[in-house]
Backbone as JSON, one array per atom type, in Angstrom:
{
  "sequence": "XXXXXXXXXXXXXXXXXXXXXXXXXXXXXXXXXXXXXXXXXXXXXXXXXXXXXXXXXXXXXXXXXXXXXXXXXXXXXXXXXXXXXXXXXXXXXXXXXXXXXXXXXXXXXXXXXXXXXXXXXXXXXXXXXXXXXXXXXXXXXXXXXXXXXXXXXXXXXXXXXXXXXXXXXXXXXXXXXXXXXXXXXXXXXXXXXXXXXXXXXXXXXXXXXXXXXXXXXXXXXXXXXXXXXXXXXXXXXXXXXXXXXXXXXXXXXXXXXXXXXXXXXXXXXXXXXXXXXXXXXXXXXXXXXXXXXXXXXXXX",
  "N": [[-13.48, 14.35, -10.36], [-10.08, 14.67, -10.94], [-8.16, 17.65, -11.45], [-5.53, 17.79, -11.69], [-2.3, 17.41, -13.29], [-1.32, 14.56, -15.32], [1.12, 12.02, -16.12], [1.74, 10.15, -18.26], [3.7, 9.67, -20.13], [6.07, 9.79, -18.74], [5.75, 8.01, -16.64], [4.93, 5.29, -17.67], [2.08, 3.21, -17.91], [1.16, 3.74, -15.39], [-1.4, 4.97, -13.17], [-3.21, 7.82, -11.91], [-4.31, 8.98, -8.77], [-6.31, 10.84, -6.46], [-6.07, 10.36, -3.22], [-7.99, 9.81, -0.33], [-6.69, 10.35, 2.65], [-7.5, 9.75, 5.5], [-8.9, 12.19, 5.66], [-7.1, 13.98, 4.54], [-6.02, 15.02, 1.42], [-4.14, 13.15, -0.72], [-1.97, 12.96, -3.39], [-1.35, 10.38, -5.68], [0.58, 8.2, -7.68], [0.1, 5.17, -9.28], [1.13, 1.94, -10.12], [1.86, -1.15, -11.85], [2.21, -4.57, -10.58], [2.0, -7.01, -7.97], [3.74, -7.41, -4.78], [3.17, -4.66, -2.47], [4.79, -1.49, -2.77], [5.91, 1.45, -1.46], [6.86, 4.65, -2.49], [8.61, 7.46, -1.47], [9.25, 10.85, -1.84], [11.65, 13.63, -1.66], [12.65, 16.99, -0.7], [13.47, 19.45, -3.08], [11.56, 17.98, -4.51], [8.97, 16.07, -6.25], [6.65, 13.3, -6.58], [7.54, 12.58, -9.07], [10.26, 12.38, -9.09], [10.96, 9.75, -9.08], [10.84, 8.74, -11.64], [12.69, 7.46, -13.29], [13.13, 4.99, -12.16], [10.76, 3.88, -11.2], [9.03, 2.66, -13.24], [10.47, 0.3, -13.82], [10.57, -0.94, -11.32], [7.89, -1.43, -11.11], [7.52, -3.72, -12.55], [7.79, -5.75, -10.79], [6.6, -5.06, -8.43], [3.63, -3.66, -6.91], [3.59, -0.43, -7.31], [3.44, 2.51, -5.46], [3.65, 5.8, -5.71], [3.82, 8.73, -4.07], [2.88, 12.21, -3.55], [4.13, 13.96, -0.89], [2.29, 15.29, 1.92], [1.55, 18.68, 1.47], [3.39, 18.98, -0.58], [4.04, 18.91, -4.16], [1.14, 17.91, -5.81], [-0.44, 17.27, -3.69], [-2.55, 17.87, -0.8], [-2.37, 21.09, 0.75], [-1.89, 21.87, 3.89], [-2.56, 24.37, 6.43], [-0.03, 26.12, 8.34], [0.82, 25.79, 11.85], [1.11, 26.8, 15.3], [2.72, 24.99, 16.71], [3.67, 23.49, 14.69], [2.51, 21.1, 14.08], [0.99, 20.13, 11.96], [2.83, 19.5, 10.04], [4.5, 17.74, 11.2], [6.61, 14.86, 11.21], [5.32, 12.69, 12.16], [2.59, 13.18, 11.59], [2.76, 13.33, 8.8], [3.67, 10.8, 8.17], [1.49, 9.27, 9.03], [-0.37, 9.99, 7.1], [0.62, 8.59, 4.86], [0.49, 5.9, 5.61], [-2.27, 5.75, 5.77], [-2.97, 6.18, 3.1], [-1.95, 3.85, 1.88], [-3.51, 1.95, 3.2], [-6.04, 2.69, 2.27], [-5.78, 1.91, -0.34], [-5.76, -0.76, -0.05], [-3.61, -2.03, 1.16], [-2.09, -3.36, 3.84], [0.42, -3.91, 4.83], [3.69, -3.17, 3.78], [6.52, -2.47, 1.63], [9.0, 0.15, 1.78], [10.61, 2.72, 0.04], [12.52, 5.52, 0.38], [13.41, 8.97, 0.1], [15.44, 11.63, 1.28], [13.47, 14.21, 2.62], [11.25, 12.56, 2.55], [12.4, 10.23, 3.49], [12.79, 10.85, 6.13], [10.17, 11.01, 6.95], [9.57, 8.32, 6.54], [11.23, 7.1, 8.43], [9.99, 7.89, 10.84], [7.54, 6.65, 10.36], [8.25, 3.94, 10.47], [8.75, 3.66, 13.17], [6.35, 4.48, 14.42], [4.45, 2.86, 13.22], [5.15, -0.01, 13.18], [4.16, -2.5, 12.4], [3.3, -2.11, 9.85], [5.38, -1.51, 8.08], [7.3, -3.41, 6.09], [9.89, -3.78, 4.88], [12.61, -1.48, 4.62], [14.05, 1.23, 2.92], [16.31, 3.81, 3.02], [17.33, 6.82, 1.59], [20.14, 8.73, 1.35], [20.27, 10.12, 3.91], [21.2, 11.01, 7.25], [20.1, 10.46, 10.63], [17.73, 12.93, 11.7], [18.01, 14.18, 14.26], [20.69, 13.57, 14.81], [22.04, 14.96, 12.79], [21.46, 17.65, 13.36], [22.59, 17.77, 15.94], [25.28, 17.4, 15.4], [26.02, 19.59, 13.98], [28.19, 21.73, 12.27], [30.38, 24.31, 10.99], [30.81, 23.59, 8.3], [28.63, 21.89, 7.66], [26.45, 23.63, 8.19], [26.93, 25.56, 6.27], [26.74, 24.18, 3.84], [24.21, 22.98, 3.96], [22.43, 25.14, 4.26], [19.71, 25.77, 4.14], [18.44, 24.29, 6.08], [18.52, 25.89, 8.24], [17.65, 28.31, 7.41], [15.0, 27.93, 6.36], [13.6, 27.32, 8.65], [13.13, 29.62, 9.99], [10.97, 32.07, 11.6], [7.58, 32.35, 10.4], [6.75, 35.11, 8.3], [9.2, 35.05, 7.07], [11.17, 33.35, 5.5], [9.36, 32.42, 3.53], [8.53, 34.8, 2.28], [10.92, 35.79, 1.27], [11.81, 33.75, -0.51], [9.76, 33.93, -2.33], [10.46, 36.03, -3.95], [11.97, 35.05, -6.07], [11.3, 32.2, -6.87], [11.97, 30.17, -8.76], [14.73, 30.5, -9.14], [15.73, 29.99, -6.57], [14.99, 27.28, -6.26], [16.34, 26.11, -8.46], [19.05, 26.64, -7.85], [19.26, 25.19, -5.53], [18.89, 22.53, -6.41], [21.06, 22.36, -8.21], [23.24, 22.46, -6.52], [23.18, 20.03, -5.27], [23.08, 17.88, -7.04], [25.37, 15.76, -8.53], [26.04, 14.29, -10.75], [26.53, 14.89, -14.01], [24.03, 16.06, -16.22], [21.97, 14.61, -15.11], [19.51, 15.6, -14.32], [16.35, 15.74, -15.65], [14.91, 17.94, -17.95], [12.12, 18.05, -18.17], [11.22, 17.12, -15.75], [12.32, 18.97, -13.99], [10.86, 21.19, -14.79], [8.37, 20.5, -13.78], [8.9, 20.43, -11.03], [9.4, 23.14, -10.69], [6.87, 24.21, -11.36], [5.3, 23.36, -9.21], [6.68, 24.52, -7.09], [6.23, 27.17, -7.45], [3.85, 27.72, -6.27], [2.55, 29.49, -3.62], [1.44, 28.24, -1.37], [2.64, 25.74, -1.36], [5.31, 26.45, -0.87], [5.07, 27.52, 1.69], [4.25, 25.22, 3.06], [6.56, 23.66, 2.8], [8.4, 25.15, 4.31], [7.15, 24.81, 6.79], [7.45, 22.06, 7.09], [10.24, 21.89, 7.5], [10.43, 23.52, 9.78], [9.02, 21.96, 11.59], [10.79, 19.81, 11.72], [12.85, 20.85, 13.2], [11.81, 21.15, 15.67], [9.08, 19.94, 16.87], [9.46, 17.38, 15.79], [11.98, 16.67, 16.77], [11.35, 16.5, 19.44], [9.65, 14.26, 19.39], [11.48, 12.36, 18.5], [13.3, 12.34, 20.64], [11.69, 11.32, 22.65], [11.47, 8.76, 21.77], [13.98, 7.69, 21.9], [15.09, 5.31, 22.75], [14.05, 3.4, 21.14], [14.03, 1.14, 18.32], [14.24, 0.73, 14.78], [12.4, -1.85, 13.47], [12.06, -3.18, 11.05], [13.93, -4.72, 8.37], [16.64, -2.75, 7.25], [17.95, -0.81, 4.67], [20.52, 1.34, 3.89], [21.41, 3.85, 1.68], [23.62, 6.12, 0.17], [24.92, 9.16, -1.26], [28.22, 9.28, -2.29], [29.43, 11.61, -3.01], [27.98, 13.59, -1.88], [26.7, 15.89, 0.65], [25.8, 14.55, 3.0], [27.13, 12.06, 2.82], [29.79, 12.92, 2.84], [30.16, 14.35, 5.21], [29.14, 12.93, 7.36], [29.17, 9.87, 9.24], [27.45, 7.58, 7.94], [26.48, 4.9, 8.32], [27.21, 4.44, 11.01], [25.69, 6.39, 12.24], [23.14, 5.37, 12.18], [23.29, 3.01, 13.54], [22.51, 2.52, 16.19], [19.85, 2.78, 15.95], [18.43, 0.9, 14.57], [17.5, -2.52, 14.13], [18.37, -4.31, 12.2], [20.53, -3.62, 9.85], [22.06, -2.5, 6.83], [24.26, -1.2, 4.28], [25.61, 1.16, 1.83], [27.76, 3.5, 0.1], [26.99, 5.3, -2.91], [28.13, 6.22, -6.23], [27.53, 9.22, -6.52], [25.66, 12.3, -6.05], [23.22, 13.79, -4.08], [20.83, 12.58, -4.93], [20.2, 9.57, -5.71], [18.22, 8.22, -7.22], [17.79, 9.77, -9.44], [20.34, 10.31, -10.36], [21.97, 7.94, -10.5], [20.29, 5.73, -11.5], [20.3, 3.04, -12.42], [22.22, 1.74, -10.82], [21.0, 2.12, -8.34], [18.66, 0.59, -8.67], [19.81, -1.95, -8.87], [20.87, -2.26, -6.28], [18.49, -2.23, -4.81], [17.24, -4.5, -5.83], [18.97, -6.5, -4.89], [18.7, -6.21, -2.13], [15.93, -6.65, -1.67], [15.76, -9.25, -2.55], [17.16, -10.6, -0.63], [15.99, -10.35, 1.81]],
  "CA": [[-12.41, 14.21, -11.36], [-8.94, 15.52, -10.62], [-7.68, 18.57, -12.48], [-4.07, 17.79, -11.65], [-1.73, 16.76, -14.48], [-0.84, 13.19, -15.3], [2.41, 11.95, -16.8], [1.84, 8.79, -18.8], [4.95, 9.54, -20.89], [7.15, 9.61, -17.78], [5.46, 6.82, -15.85], [4.01, 4.5, -18.5], [1.34, 2.16, -17.23], [0.68, 4.21, -14.1], [-2.6, 5.79, -13.09], [-3.1, 8.81, -10.84], [-5.49, 9.1, -7.92], [-6.29, 11.65, -5.25], [-6.5, 9.41, -2.19], [-8.4, 10.39, 0.95], [-5.88, 9.78, 3.73], [-8.12, 10.2, 6.75], [-9.28, 13.6, 5.58], [-6.08, 14.74, 3.83], [-5.95, 14.54, 0.04], [-2.77, 12.83, -1.13], [-1.84, 12.6, -4.8], [-0.58, 9.15, -5.8], [0.72, 7.49, -8.95], [0.03, 3.75, -8.94], [1.38, 1.12, -11.3], [2.47, -2.46, -11.69], [1.51, -5.61, -9.85], [2.88, -7.71, -7.04], [3.69, -6.86, -3.43], [3.13, -3.2, -2.48], [6.01, -0.73, -2.51], [5.64, 2.88, -1.35], [8.0, 5.52, -2.79], [8.43, 8.79, -0.88], [10.23, 11.8, -2.36], [12.17, 14.64, -0.77], [12.56, 18.42, -1.07], [12.23, 20.1, -3.52], [10.99, 17.14, -5.55], [7.63, 15.49, -6.16], [6.72, 11.86, -6.88], [8.17, 12.35, -10.37], [11.68, 12.08, -8.91], [11.16, 8.3, -9.24], [10.41, 8.31, -12.98], [13.7, 6.6, -13.92], [13.17, 3.67, -11.53], [9.42, 3.35, -10.89], [8.52, 1.69, -14.22], [11.18, -0.97, -13.67], [10.08, -1.54, -10.08], [6.5, -1.86, -11.33], [7.51, -5.06, -13.12], [7.86, -6.71, -9.69], [5.83, -4.56, -7.3], [2.62, -2.63, -7.09], [4.3, 0.77, -6.88], [2.64, 3.68, -5.1], [4.53, 6.96, -5.55], [2.95, 9.81, -3.62], [3.37, 13.53, -3.15], [3.94, 14.19, 0.54], [1.44, 16.4, 2.34], [2.15, 19.99, 1.26], [4.25, 18.97, -1.76], [3.45, 18.48, -5.42], [-0.29, 18.17, -5.95], [-1.17, 16.87, -2.49], [-3.19, 18.97, -0.08], [-1.5, 21.98, 1.51], [-2.51, 22.29, 5.13], [-1.93, 25.57, 6.99], [0.88, 25.95, 9.45], [0.26, 26.01, 13.19], [2.13, 27.29, 16.22], [3.62, 23.9, 17.09], [4.07, 22.82, 13.44], [1.99, 19.73, 14.14], [0.48, 19.69, 10.66], [3.93, 19.0, 9.22], [5.35, 16.79, 11.92], [6.78, 13.62, 10.46], [4.28, 11.78, 12.65], [1.38, 13.43, 10.79], [3.03, 13.01, 7.41], [3.74, 9.34, 8.09], [0.13, 8.76, 9.14], [-0.97, 10.15, 5.76], [1.07, 7.56, 3.92], [-0.11, 4.65, 6.06], [-3.68, 5.81, 5.39], [-3.03, 6.0, 1.64], [-1.76, 2.44, 1.56], [-4.69, 1.24, 3.69], [-7.14, 2.99, 1.36], [-5.53, 1.14, -1.56], [-5.87, -2.17, 0.29], [-2.32, -2.57, 1.56], [-1.86, -3.21, 5.27], [1.86, -4.04, 5.1], [4.3, -2.79, 2.5], [7.9, -2.01, 1.62], [9.14, 1.59, 1.59], [11.87, 3.32, -0.41], [12.26, 6.93, 0.65], [14.55, 9.85, -0.12], [15.48, 12.98, 1.83], [12.37, 14.46, 3.55], [10.43, 11.35, 2.59], [13.08, 9.25, 4.32], [12.51, 11.23, 7.52], [8.8, 10.54, 7.17], [9.61, 6.86, 6.63], [11.83, 6.76, 9.72], [8.93, 8.02, 11.83], [6.55, 5.61, 10.06], [8.74, 2.64, 10.95], [8.62, 3.66, 14.63], [4.94, 4.61, 14.82], [3.62, 1.82, 12.59], [6.09, -1.08, 12.85], [3.49, -3.61, 11.75], [2.99, -1.77, 8.46], [6.58, -1.41, 7.25], [7.94, -4.72, 5.98], [11.31, -3.52, 4.63], [12.78, -0.03, 4.53], [15.26, 1.75, 2.28], [16.45, 5.25, 3.21], [18.31, 7.35, 0.65], [20.94, 9.93, 1.59], [20.06, 10.87, 5.14], [21.49, 10.57, 8.61], [18.95, 10.85, 11.44], [17.58, 14.38, 11.87], [18.6, 14.6, 15.54], [22.14, 13.45, 14.68], [22.55, 16.02, 11.92], [21.42, 18.9, 14.11], [23.52, 17.69, 17.07], [26.66, 17.45, 14.92], [26.17, 20.74, 13.09], [29.38, 22.57, 12.34], [30.35, 25.33, 9.95], [30.71, 22.96, 6.98], [27.26, 21.46, 7.44], [25.57, 24.8, 8.15], [27.16, 26.24, 5.0], [26.27, 23.37, 2.7], [22.77, 22.74, 4.11], [21.98, 26.37, 4.91], [18.25, 25.85, 4.2], [17.99, 23.7, 7.34], [18.5, 26.96, 9.23], [16.89, 29.4, 6.78], [13.58, 27.63, 6.23], [12.97, 27.19, 9.96], [12.9, 30.94, 10.59], [9.53, 32.28, 11.8], [6.71, 32.86, 9.33], [6.82, 34.59, 6.96], [10.48, 35.52, 6.51], [11.66, 32.59, 4.34], [8.33, 32.39, 2.48], [8.54, 36.07, 1.55], [12.18, 35.94, 0.54], [11.82, 32.83, -1.65], [8.76, 34.4, -3.3], [11.06, 36.99, -4.88], [12.44, 34.32, -7.26], [11.27, 30.78, -6.48], [12.68, 29.33, -9.72], [16.17, 30.6, -8.89], [16.01, 29.29, -5.32], [14.89, 25.85, -6.52], [17.39, 25.69, -9.38], [20.32, 26.64, -7.14], [19.2, 24.08, -4.58], [19.15, 21.3, -7.16], [22.41, 22.38, -8.79], [24.21, 22.2, -5.48], [23.08, 18.67, -4.74], [23.25, 16.88, -8.1], [26.78, 15.7, -8.89], [26.19, 13.59, -12.02], [26.14, 15.84, -15.05], [22.94, 15.64, -17.09], [21.03, 13.72, -14.42], [18.2, 16.22, -14.16], [15.57, 15.82, -16.87], [14.24, 19.24, -17.99], [10.68, 17.91, -17.97], [11.01, 16.95, -14.33], [12.61, 20.26, -13.37], [9.72, 22.06, -15.06], [7.31, 20.15, -12.83], [9.32, 20.92, -9.72], [9.18, 24.59, -10.7], [5.43, 24.48, -11.33], [4.81, 23.17, -7.84], [7.36, 25.45, -6.18], [5.69, 28.51, -7.65], [2.64, 27.85, -5.46], [2.9, 29.97, -2.27], [1.02, 27.26, -0.35], [3.69, 24.72, -1.32], [6.5, 27.01, -0.21], [4.76, 27.6, 3.12], [4.27, 23.85, 3.58], [7.97, 23.25, 2.88], [8.96, 25.8, 5.49], [6.58, 24.15, 7.97], [8.11, 20.75, 7.17], [11.54, 22.1, 8.13], [10.21, 24.02, 11.14], [8.67, 20.79, 12.4], [11.98, 18.99, 11.91], [13.72, 21.48, 14.19], [11.05, 21.35, 16.91], [8.23, 18.83, 17.31], [10.06, 16.1, 15.39], [13.06, 16.37, 17.71], [10.69, 16.05, 20.67], [9.22, 12.88, 19.17], [12.68, 11.52, 18.44], [13.84, 12.21, 21.99], [10.81, 10.43, 23.41], [11.66, 7.4, 21.26], [15.42, 7.5, 21.73], [15.49, 3.93, 23.06], [13.37, 2.49, 20.22], [14.79, 0.84, 17.12], [13.49, 0.29, 13.6], [12.33, -3.31, 13.46], [12.13, -3.68, 9.67], [15.26, -4.69, 7.74], [16.91, -1.4, 6.78], [19.05, -0.57, 3.75], [20.92, 2.74, 3.77], [22.21, 4.18, 0.51], [23.88, 7.55, 0.17], [25.83, 9.63, -2.3], [29.59, 9.48, -1.82], [29.84, 12.98, -3.34], [27.03, 14.5, -1.28], [26.98, 16.42, 1.98], [25.6, 13.52, 4.02], [28.2, 11.08, 2.72], [31.1, 13.49, 3.12], [30.26, 14.95, 6.54], [28.61, 12.05, 8.4], [29.36, 8.42, 9.16], [26.04, 7.23, 7.79], [26.18, 3.63, 8.97], [27.31, 4.59, 12.46], [24.61, 7.25, 12.72], [21.91, 4.58, 12.27], [23.54, 1.71, 14.15], [21.74, 2.38, 17.42], [18.45, 3.08, 15.66], [17.82, -0.18, 13.77], [17.85, -3.88, 14.53], [18.97, -5.04, 11.08], [20.84, -2.62, 8.84], [23.18, -2.66, 5.9], [24.26, -0.04, 3.41], [26.86, 1.58, 1.21], [27.73, 4.72, -0.69], [26.89, 5.21, -4.37], [28.94, 7.28, -6.85], [26.62, 10.29, -6.95], [25.37, 13.29, -5.04], [22.13, 13.62, -3.12], [19.62, 11.94, -5.47], [20.55, 8.38, -6.48], [17.16, 7.82, -8.13], [17.92, 10.55, -10.66], [21.73, 10.36, -10.82], [22.48, 6.6, -10.82], [19.12, 4.87, -11.33], [20.63, 1.63, -12.63], [22.88, 1.25, -9.61], [20.0, 2.06, -7.29], [17.81, -0.58, -8.91], [20.58, -3.15, -8.54], [20.91, -2.35, -4.82], [17.15, -2.59, -4.35], [17.01, -5.91, -6.2], [19.73, -7.35, -3.97], [18.11, -6.1, -0.78], [14.62, -7.3, -1.61], [15.95, -10.69, -2.75], [17.85, -11.21, 0.5], [15.27, -10.1, 3.07]],
  "C": [[-11.29, 15.18, -11.03], [-8.59, 16.42, -11.78], [-6.16, 18.62, -12.51], [-3.51, 17.03, -12.84], [-1.36, 15.3, -14.23], [0.34, 13.08, -16.27], [2.63, 10.56, -17.38], [3.11, 8.59, -19.62], [6.14, 9.28, -19.97], [6.98, 8.35, -16.94], [4.46, 5.95, -16.62], [3.36, 3.38, -17.71], [0.82, 2.56, -15.86], [-0.65, 4.95, -14.25], [-2.44, 6.74, -11.9], [-4.42, 8.89, -10.08], [-5.24, 10.15, -6.85], [-6.9, 10.78, -4.15], [-6.86, 10.17, -0.92], [-7.66, 9.67, 2.06], [-6.4, 10.32, 5.05], [-8.36, 11.7, 6.76], [-8.26, 14.5, 4.91], [-5.94, 14.16, 2.43], [-4.49, 14.38, -0.38], [-2.78, 12.35, -2.57], [-0.92, 11.38, -4.92], [-0.57, 8.67, -7.24], [0.87, 6.01, -8.62], [0.25, 2.93, -10.21], [1.98, -0.22, -10.94], [1.59, -3.45, -10.96], [2.53, -6.35, -9.0], [2.79, -7.08, -5.67], [3.79, -5.33, -3.44], [4.44, -2.56, -2.07], [5.67, 0.76, -2.56], [6.92, 3.66, -1.59], [7.7, 6.93, -2.28], [9.59, 9.71, -1.29], [10.72, 12.77, -1.28], [11.91, 16.05, -1.26], [13.73, 18.75, -1.99], [11.47, 19.29, -4.57], [9.5, 16.84, -5.32], [7.78, 14.0, -6.46], [7.42, 11.57, -8.21], [9.68, 12.13, -10.26], [11.99, 10.61, -9.17], [10.98, 7.83, -10.69], [11.42, 7.4, -13.67], [13.7, 5.19, -13.35], [11.79, 3.06, -11.32], [8.9, 2.38, -11.94], [9.19, 0.33, -14.13], [10.72, -1.68, -12.4], [8.66, -2.08, -10.25], [6.4, -3.2, -12.03], [7.45, -6.13, -12.03], [6.99, -6.33, -8.5], [4.6, -3.78, -7.78], [3.19, -1.36, -6.47], [3.3, 1.89, -6.61], [3.62, 4.82, -4.82], [3.66, 8.17, -5.24], [3.68, 11.14, -3.58], [3.1, 13.67, -1.65], [2.94, 15.33, 0.78], [2.19, 17.72, 2.15], [2.98, 20.11, 0.0], [3.46, 18.6, -3.0], [2.0, 18.89, -5.53], [-1.09, 17.58, -4.81], [-1.68, 18.1, -1.77], [-2.17, 19.76, 0.73], [-2.24, 22.45, 2.76], [-1.83, 23.54, 5.66], [-0.94, 25.21, 8.07], [0.17, 26.18, 10.77], [1.42, 26.32, 14.13], [3.15, 26.23, 16.59], [4.1, 23.1, 15.89], [3.61, 21.37, 13.39], [1.53, 19.23, 12.79], [1.57, 19.16, 9.75], [4.94, 18.22, 10.04], [5.49, 15.54, 11.07], [5.79, 12.56, 10.92], [3.0, 11.95, 11.82], [1.59, 13.03, 9.34], [3.13, 11.51, 7.19], [2.35, 8.72, 8.16], [-0.62, 8.9, 7.83], [-0.65, 8.96, 4.88], [0.56, 6.18, 4.31], [-1.58, 4.6, 5.65], [-3.87, 5.63, 3.89], [-2.93, 4.52, 1.31], [-2.96, 1.61, 2.04], [-5.88, 1.45, 2.75], [-7.02, 2.21, 0.06], [-5.54, -0.37, -1.3], [-4.61, -2.83, 0.77], [-2.07, -2.31, 3.04], [-0.4, -3.26, 5.66], [2.59, -3.88, 3.78], [5.77, -2.44, 2.72], [7.93, -0.51, 1.35], [10.54, 1.91, 1.09], [11.66, 4.82, -0.36], [13.54, 7.74, 0.6], [14.37, 11.15, 0.66], [14.33, 13.2, 2.82], [11.47, 13.23, 3.67], [11.06, 10.27, 3.44], [12.89, 9.58, 5.8], [11.08, 10.86, 7.9], [8.8, 9.02, 7.37], [10.23, 6.39, 7.94], [10.76, 6.83, 10.81], [7.86, 6.95, 11.61], [6.97, 4.27, 10.62], [8.65, 2.54, 12.46], [7.17, 3.66, 15.08], [4.08, 3.46, 14.34], [4.49, 0.62, 12.21], [5.44, -2.27, 12.15], [3.18, -3.36, 10.28], [4.2, -1.82, 7.53], [7.31, -2.75, 7.24], [9.45, -4.59, 5.82], [11.45, -2.05, 4.29], [14.11, 0.31, 3.87], [15.25, 3.26, 2.43], [17.6, 5.77, 2.37], [18.85, 8.7, 1.12], [20.47, 10.78, 2.76], [20.8, 10.2, 6.29], [20.29, 11.0, 9.44], [18.93, 12.37, 11.7], [18.27, 14.85, 13.14], [20.12, 14.57, 15.48], [22.7, 14.62, 13.89], [22.51, 17.37, 12.62], [22.47, 18.88, 15.23], [24.97, 17.85, 16.62], [26.9, 18.63, 13.97], [27.48, 21.47, 13.35], [29.32, 23.56, 11.17], [30.16, 24.71, 8.56], [29.28, 22.54, 6.69], [26.31, 22.65, 7.31], [25.73, 25.57, 6.84], [26.53, 25.47, 3.85], [24.77, 23.09, 2.76], [22.13, 23.96, 4.79], [20.47, 26.43, 5.06], [17.68, 25.19, 5.45], [17.82, 24.78, 8.41], [17.74, 28.19, 8.71], [15.39, 29.11, 6.79], [12.87, 27.53, 7.57], [12.7, 28.54, 10.62], [11.4, 31.22, 10.66], [8.83, 32.79, 10.54], [6.67, 34.39, 9.43], [8.12, 34.99, 6.28], [10.96, 34.67, 5.34], [10.64, 32.53, 3.21], [8.42, 33.65, 1.62], [9.81, 36.21, 0.73], [12.24, 35.01, -0.67], [10.86, 33.29, -2.73], [9.34, 35.38, -4.3], [11.54, 36.32, -6.16], [12.46, 32.83, -6.95], [12.0, 29.87, -7.45], [14.18, 29.33, -9.43], [16.54, 29.85, -7.61], [16.01, 27.78, -5.55], [16.05, 25.37, -7.39], [18.75, 25.65, -8.69], [20.39, 25.49, -6.14], [19.54, 22.77, -5.29], [20.58, 21.25, -7.67], [23.47, 22.06, -7.75], [24.23, 20.77, -4.99], [23.31, 17.58, -5.78], [24.7, 16.9, -8.58], [27.04, 14.95, -10.2], [25.64, 14.48, -13.13], [25.03, 15.25, -15.93], [21.88, 14.79, -16.43], [19.62, 14.29, -14.32], [17.5, 16.35, -15.51], [14.81, 17.15, -16.88], [12.73, 19.15, -17.76], [10.35, 17.8, -16.49], [11.27, 18.27, -13.6], [11.46, 21.23, -13.6], [8.56, 21.77, -14.11], [7.65, 20.59, -11.42], [9.07, 22.42, -9.62], [7.69, 24.91, -10.6], [4.9, 24.39, -9.9], [5.41, 24.19, -6.89], [6.85, 26.87, -6.33], [4.42, 28.76, -6.84], [3.03, 28.33, -4.06], [2.53, 28.99, -1.17], [2.04, 26.13, -0.24], [4.91, 25.24, -0.57], [6.26, 27.14, 1.3], [4.81, 26.21, 3.74], [5.7, 23.35, 3.75], [8.64, 23.87, 4.09], [8.44, 25.14, 6.76], [7.18, 22.76, 8.18], [9.44, 20.9, 7.9], [11.4, 22.64, 9.54], [9.85, 22.87, 12.08], [9.9, 19.96, 12.7], [12.89, 19.53, 13.0], [13.0, 21.69, 15.52], [10.31, 20.08, 17.31], [8.83, 17.48, 16.93], [11.18, 15.71, 16.32], [12.48, 15.91, 19.05], [10.25, 14.59, 20.54], [10.41, 11.93, 19.14], [13.26, 11.29, 19.83], [13.0, 11.24, 22.82], [11.0, 8.98, 23.0], [13.13, 7.03, 21.14], [15.88, 6.06, 22.0], [14.84, 2.92, 22.12], [14.2, 2.3, 18.95], [13.84, 0.42, 15.99], [13.54, -1.22, 13.54], [12.48, -3.9, 12.06], [13.58, -3.74, 9.2], [15.47, -3.35, 7.04], [18.13, -1.39, 5.87], [19.28, 0.93, 3.66], [21.78, 2.9, 2.52], [22.4, 5.69, 0.49], [24.9, 7.89, -0.9], [27.21, 9.91, -1.74], [30.04, 10.93, -2.04], [28.91, 14.02, -2.72], [27.42, 14.92, 0.12], [26.85, 15.35, 3.05], [26.77, 12.53, 4.01], [29.56, 11.63, 3.11], [31.25, 13.97, 4.56], [29.81, 14.04, 7.67], [29.03, 10.61, 8.16], [27.95, 7.82, 9.13], [25.7, 5.94, 8.52], [26.21, 3.77, 10.49], [26.15, 5.41, 13.01], [23.3, 6.5, 12.9], [22.08, 3.32, 13.12], [22.7, 1.49, 15.41], [20.24, 2.56, 17.19], [17.74, 1.99, 14.88], [18.34, -1.53, 14.24], [18.7, -4.56, 13.47], [19.27, -4.02, 9.98], [22.07, -3.0, 8.03], [23.18, -1.42, 5.01], [25.61, 0.22, 2.79], [26.65, 2.87, 0.44], [27.61, 4.39, -2.17], [27.63, 6.39, -4.99], [28.08, 8.41, -7.41], [26.53, 11.31, -5.84], [24.17, 12.87, -4.22], [20.99, 12.74, -3.62], [19.94, 10.72, -6.32], [19.5, 8.0, -7.52], [17.2, 8.6, -9.44], [19.34, 10.5, -11.23], [22.27, 9.01, -11.26], [21.34, 5.59, -10.7], [19.42, 3.39, -11.51], [21.29, 1.02, -11.41], [21.9, 1.15, -8.45], [19.11, 0.84, -7.46], [18.54, -1.87, -8.55], [20.66, -3.34, -7.02], [19.55, -2.77, -4.26], [16.86, -4.06, -4.65], [17.72, -6.83, -5.2], [19.14, -7.34, -2.57], [16.8, -6.86, -0.7], [14.74, -8.82, -1.83], [16.51, -11.37, -1.51], [17.11, -11.05, 1.82], [13.83, -10.59, 2.98]]
}
């Protein structure tokens, strides 16, 4: 029996399970009926980032919203010298295993931020599993590092802070994890009142765990090392699943990168547009996001 909290008021009709993903415990909220749809969150969120859209999606899909390895109430694996435990390859394998354990061999994916980077790797490593793919507010990791300038490094400073060797960022964030998390969210959310205090309280609860903070640093360390190696090895491969890109017009990605162009050589079938928000459409403009998802899933 799990001792982790459940949130029936936020995700009505959902149930929570700790799923064995080939030896890694992944926390999942499951609800609805119909074709399977996997929702993957970003940093510093948990699966609860989807609470404004998941109940509506559950009217048409069997929705599986997970906490990524190391995040929320999923298992926190230790770091390693090569950051393999938090490579997007390993994190993607977790999610494929979760869906297989739930009986789903092929499924749609909607993913945000770090989860979208996991989903990108999933679509390359497991093309037969990903039916349709939606990525929220990212350009490819390799592109963003390659095009780094002062504006990007200033606005996304944590891409360079969190990758510093253990345990410098872990120790510094430990001085006031609530403040670090709150400032991070405040800088990315552009729609006033979009953050629900109940959700922020959950983000804080999870961020206060030193093992979570270490996992987050390892996630970013992997992105700046082993993930780039994997991306380089697959530089000639393209995402086969139909791909929808959505990003915030007021966010760093939308303002500093040509999102569509950044993905054009990486996908066979892509479409996308900006939304009037910052970094987190699922929390800032949930109605608009749902409309975009409805149109994409109806046309593919």
